[in-house]
Kinemage of the C-alpha trace (Angstrom):
@kinemage 1
@onewidth
@group {chain A} dominant
@subgroup {mainchain}
@vectorlist {calphas} color= white
{ca met a 1} P 6.032 6.439 14.494
{ca lys a 2} L 5.895 9.274 11.978
{ca asn a 3} L 3.897 8.862 8.790
{ca asp a 4} L 6.915 8.976 6.465
{ca lys a 5} L 8.537 6.158 8.446
{ca leu a 6} L 5.291 4.131 8.285
{ca tyr a 7} L 5.263 4.629 4.522
{ca ala a 8} L 8.835 3.344 4.261
{ca glu a 9} L 7.891 0.315 6.388
{ca phe a 10} L 4.983 -0.422 4.027
{ca glu a 11} L 7.385 -0.309 1.076
{ca gln a 12} L 9.742 -2.738 2.829
{ca leu a 13} L 6.842 -5.035 3.670
{ca gly a 14} L 5.816 -5.022 0.014
{ca glu a 15} L 9.353 -5.986 -1.011
{ca arg a 16} L 9.456 -8.861 1.494
{ca leu a 17} L 6.110 -10.184 0.249
{ca gly a 18} L 7.011 -9.698 -3.415
{ca ile a 19} L 4.252 -7.130 -3.885
{ca lys a 20} L 5.117 -4.227 -6.128
{ca ile a 21} L 3.881 -0.805 -5.045
{ca val a 22} L 3.269 1.432 -8.042
{ca lys a 23} L 3.030 5.184 -7.540
{ca gly a 24} L 1.098 7.215 -10.072
{ca lys a 25} L -1.005 10.295 -10.377
{ca gly a 26} L -4.456 10.769 -11.752
{ca asp a 27} L -8.099 10.602 -10.806
{ca phe a 28} L -8.080 7.428 -8.712
{ca val a 29} L -7.891 6.418 -5.052
{ca gly a 30} L -5.620 3.382 -5.362
{ca gly a 31} L -5.558 -0.159 -4.077
{ca ile a 32} L -4.829 -3.679 -5.274
{ca cys a 33} L -4.999 -4.453 -8.981
{ca met a 34} L -3.576 -6.822 -11.573
{ca ile a 35} L -1.039 -5.592 -14.122
{ca his a 36} L 0.247 -8.175 -16.611
{ca asp a 37} L -0.736 -11.092 -14.334
{ca gln a 38} L 1.099 -9.547 -11.370
{ca thr a 39} L -0.689 -8.273 -8.277
{ca val a 40} L 0.354 -4.720 -7.452
{ca ile a 41} L -0.757 -2.017 -5.072
{ca val a 42} L -1.350 1.271 -6.853
{ca ile a 43} L -0.914 4.467 -4.840
{ca asn a 44} L -1.948 7.935 -5.991
{ca lys a 45} L 1.075 10.063 -5.144
{ca met a 46} L -1.014 13.217 -5.453
{ca lys a 47} L -3.155 12.260 -2.442
{ca pro a 48} L -2.141 13.300 1.091
{ca leu a 49} L 0.254 10.938 2.869
{ca glu a 50} L -2.428 9.932 5.370
{ca gln a 51} L -4.718 8.744 2.561
{ca arg a 52} L -1.863 6.837 0.889
{ca leu a 53} L -1.129 5.104 4.201
{ca lys a 54} L -4.785 4.099 4.574
{ca thr a 55} L -4.795 2.722 1.032
{ca leu a 56} L -1.671 0.672 1.751
{ca ala a 57} L -3.034 -0.637 5.051
{ca ser a 58} L -6.354 -1.605 3.467
{ca ser a 59} L -4.520 -3.345 0.636
{ca phe a 60} L -2.283 -5.338 2.969
{ca leu a 61} L -5.382 -6.532 4.850
{ca glu a 62} L -5.906 -8.845 1.872
{ca tyr a 63} L -2.749 -10.765 2.794
{ca ser a 64} L -2.021 -13.102 5.680
{ca leu a 65} L 0.467 -11.198 7.814
{ca asp a 66} L 0.296 -13.356 10.954
{ca asp a 67} L 3.541 -15.254 10.298
{ca ile a 68} L 5.511 -12.237 9.076
{ca tyr a 69} L 7.499 -9.946 11.343
{ca ile a 70} L 6.187 -6.416 11.079
{ca val a 71} L 7.395 -3.604 13.298
{ca pro a 72} L 4.834 -3.094 16.085
{ca ala a 73} L 3.846 0.431 15.006
{ca leu a 74} L 3.052 -0.754 11.473
{ca arg a 75} L 1.099 -3.785 12.721
{ca ala a 76} L -0.877 -1.490 15.055
{ca tyr a 77} L -1.650 0.869 12.161
{ca ile a 78} L -2.881 -2.017 9.980
{ca asp a 79} L -4.984 -3.332 12.884
{ca asp a 80} L -6.498 0.139 13.373
{ca ile a 81} L -7.521 0.219 9.705
{ca arg a 82} L -8.942 -3.302 10.039
{ca ser a 83} L -11.128 -2.172 12.937
{ca leu a 84} L -12.394 0.774 10.853
{ca asp a 85} L -13.288 -1.520 7.941
{ca leu a 86} L -15.533 -3.717 10.128
């Protein structure tokens, strides 16, 4: 699956889980944070797409995704990031 399609799948996954993905620019990497008592994933839109995908995958590792349908390519990508984090 192409990276832009993976990114769109991450956005849909966030919507299904009720997790807002905030895109901004600045001197930061991104990840999970709290904004007004709501958990959000912050993505630096100035970073390359590959880095934004890794940030999203690492952030979604914090959630239980076992009982949620995720397209196989996206699940494989998240699992690949999980294996890198070990």
